[in-house]
C-alpha positions as CSV (number, residue, x, y, z in Angstrom):
1,M,-20.0,-66.9,-8.8
2,R,-17.5,-65.3,-11.2
3,Q,-18.7,-61.8,-10.2
4,L,-18.1,-62.2,-6.5
5,P,-14.4,-61.0,-6.7
6,V,-15.6,-58.0,-8.7
7,L,-18.4,-57.3,-6.3
8,V,-16.0,-57.4,-3.3
9,G,-13.5,-55.1,-5.1
10,V,-16.2,-52.6,-6.0
11,F,-17.5,-52.4,-2.4
12,A,-14.1,-52.3,-0.8
13,Y,-13.2,-49.4,-3.1
14,L,-16.5,-47.7,-2.2
15,S,-15.6,-48.1,1.4
16,L,-12.6,-45.9,1.0
17,L,-14.9,-43.0,-0.3
18,T,-16.9,-42.8,2.9
19,I,-15.2,-39.7,4.4
20,G,-18.0,-38.0,6.2
21,G,-20.4,-40.9,6.0
22,G,-21.7,-43.6,3.7
23,M,-23.7,-41.1,1.6
24,S,-20.3,-39.8,0.3
25,A,-19.9,-43.1,-1.7
26,F,-23.4,-43.0,-3.2
27,P,-22.5,-41.2,-6.5
28,E,-19.7,-43.7,-7.2
29,M,-22.0,-46.6,-6.1
30,K,-24.5,-45.4,-8.6
31,T,-21.9,-45.2,-11.4
32,L,-20.5,-48.7,-10.7
33,T,-23.6,-50.7,-9.8
34,V,-25.9,-49.0,-12.4
35,D,-23.8,-47.6,-15.2
36,V,-20.7,-49.8,-15.3
37,Y,-21.8,-53.3,-14.2
38,H,-25.5,-53.0,-14.7
39,W,-26.3,-54.9,-11.6
40,L,-29.2,-52.6,-10.7
41,T,-31.3,-49.9,-12.3
42,F,-31.1,-46.4,-10.8
43,P,-34.7,-46.7,-9.4
44,Q,-33.7,-50.0,-7.7
45,L,-30.7,-48.4,-6.1
46,I,-32.9,-45.5,-4.9
47,H,-35.3,-48.0,-3.4
48,F,-32.5,-49.8,-1.6
49,F,-31.2,-46.5,-0.3
50,S,-34.6,-45.5,0.9
51,V,-35.1,-48.8,2.8
52,G,-31.7,-48.3,4.3
53,Q,-32.7,-44.9,5.6
54,L,-35.7,-46.3,7.4
55,A,-34.0,-49.4,8.8
56,P,-32.4,-49.3,12.2
57,G,-28.7,-49.1,12.4
58,P,-26.3,-47.6,9.9
59,N,-28.1,-46.4,6.8
60,M,-25.5,-47.9,4.5
61,M,-26.5,-51.4,5.7
62,M,-28.4,-51.1,2.4
63,V,-25.3,-52.5,0.8
64,A,-26.3,-55.9,2.2
65,A,-29.6,-55.7,0.2
66,V,-27.6,-54.7,-2.9
67,G,-25.2,-57.6,-2.4
68,E,-28.1,-60.1,-1.9
69,W,-29.9,-58.8,-5.0
70,I,-26.7,-59.3,-7.1
71,A,-25.3,-62.5,-5.7
72,G,-27.6,-64.0,-3.0
73,P,-26.9,-64.4,0.7
74,L,-23.1,-65.0,0.1
75,G,-23.1,-61.7,-1.9
76,A,-24.7,-59.9,1.0
77,L,-22.2,-61.2,3.4
78,L,-19.2,-60.4,1.2
79,V,-20.5,-56.9,0.3
80,V,-21.1,-55.9,3.9
81,T,-17.6,-57.2,4.9
82,A,-16.0,-55.4,1.9
83,F,-17.8,-52.2,2.6
84,F,-17.3,-51.9,6.3
85,L,-14.0,-53.7,7.1
86,P,-11.5,-51.5,5.2
87,T,-12.9,-48.3,6.7
88,A,-13.1,-49.9,10.2
89,L,-9.4,-50.9,10.0
90,I,-8.3,-47.5,8.7
91,T,-10.3,-45.8,11.4
92,F,-8.8,-48.0,14.1
93,C,-5.3,-47.4,12.9
94,V,-5.7,-43.7,12.3
95,G,-7.5,-43.3,15.7
96,R,-4.5,-44.9,17.5
97,L,-2.1,-42.7,15.6
98,W,-4.2,-39.6,16.1
99,N,-4.1,-39.9,19.9
100,R,-0.3,-40.1,19.7
101,L,-0.1,-37.0,17.6
102,E,-2.2,-34.8,20.0
103,G,0.4,-32.0,20.1
104,W,1.3,-32.1,16.4
105,P,0.7,-28.7,14.7
106,W,-0.6,-30.3,11.5
107,R,-3.4,-32.2,13.3
108,D,-5.8,-29.3,13.5
109,V,-5.0,-28.3,9.8
110,I,-5.8,-31.8,8.6
111,Q,-9.1,-31.9,10.5
112,R,-10.1,-28.5,9.2
113,G,-9.1,-29.5,5.6
114,L,-11.2,-32.7,5.7
115,A,-14.4,-30.9,6.7
116,P,-15.0,-29.3,3.3
117,V,-14.1,-32.6,1.6
118,A,-16.7,-34.4,3.7
119,I,-19.3,-31.7,3.0
120,G,-18.7,-31.8,-0.7
121,L,-18.9,-35.6,-0.9
122,L,-22.2,-35.6,1.1
123,L,-23.6,-32.9,-1.1
124,S,-22.7,-34.9,-4.2
125,G,-24.4,-37.9,-2.7
126,S,-27.5,-35.9,-1.9
127,L,-27.7,-34.5,-5.4
128,T,-27.3,-38.0,-7.0
129,V,-30.2,-39.3,-4.9
130,A,-32.3,-36.3,-5.8
131,K,-31.7,-36.8,-9.5
132,G,-33.2,-40.3,-9.2
133,A,-35.9,-39.5,-6.7
134,V,-37.3,-36.2,-8.0
135,T,-39.2,-37.4,-11.1
136,G,-41.9,-34.8,-11.5
137,W,-43.6,-31.7,-10.1
138,L,-45.2,-33.6,-7.1
139,T,-41.9,-35.3,-6.0
140,A,-40.1,-31.9,-6.4
141,F,-42.8,-30.2,-4.2
142,I,-42.4,-32.9,-1.6
143,A,-38.6,-32.6,-1.6
144,L,-38.8,-28.8,-1.3
145,A,-41.4,-29.0,1.4
146,V,-39.4,-31.5,3.5
147,F,-36.2,-29.4,3.0
148,G,-38.0,-26.3,4.1
149,L,-39.4,-28.0,7.2
150,L,-36.0,-29.4,8.1
151,L,-34.5,-25.9,7.9
152,R,-37.2,-24.0,9.8
153,T,-38.4,-26.5,12.4
154,R,-37.1,-29.1,14.7
155,I,-39.4,-31.8,13.5
156,N,-38.1,-35.4,13.5
157,P,-36.9,-36.3,10.0
158,A,-38.4,-39.8,10.4
159,I,-41.9,-38.2,10.6
160,L,-41.2,-36.3,7.3
161,I,-39.9,-39.5,5.7
162,F,-43.0,-41.4,6.8
163,G,-45.3,-38.6,5.7
164,S,-43.6,-38.3,2.3
165,G,-43.9,-42.0,1.9
166,L,-47.7,-41.9,2.6
167,I,-48.2,-39.1,0.2
168,G,-46.3,-41.0,-2.5
169,L,-48.2,-44.2,-1.7
170,F,-51.6,-42.6,-2.1
171,T,-50.6,-40.5,-5.0
172,F,-48.8,-43.2,-7.0
173,L,-51.0,-46.1,-5.9
174,D,-52.8,-46.2,-9.2
175,R,-49.5,-46.7,-11.1
176,V,-48.5,-49.9,-9.2
């Protein structure tokens, strides 16, 4: 129970890093949940993230599973609220202001300036996940094959995720 305020503070802070999407907060989430507070191991966080990718709805709903793992059902509720409410309120307020500033000359500059920030944060999140998920030559091959297929075809990413999961299941079944 004593860790609930810390849990809420961590995920409220992470909420503010989600410029460009929830993946932007993943590197800091890894640092705080794995390295600083030791609530999870890195493989556990990768597993929670993977499940979040497959589940319907926003992929960062995985924070509910993290909160439940750390502090039970109350932790899940508090973490989801802390992670989504600050960003929702900021988005609402900025959205209302943004409409009023339609003719403002700095509006376009701000939008163009935030694009590279969002791309950089997303790339950082992707690299953090890759560091934990690519653990050998087979997982590196799967990652490169999926990346190549995504670049060259219009195949549904869900099919690639499912196929990669099946390959991993049959390949690593003997290790479980």
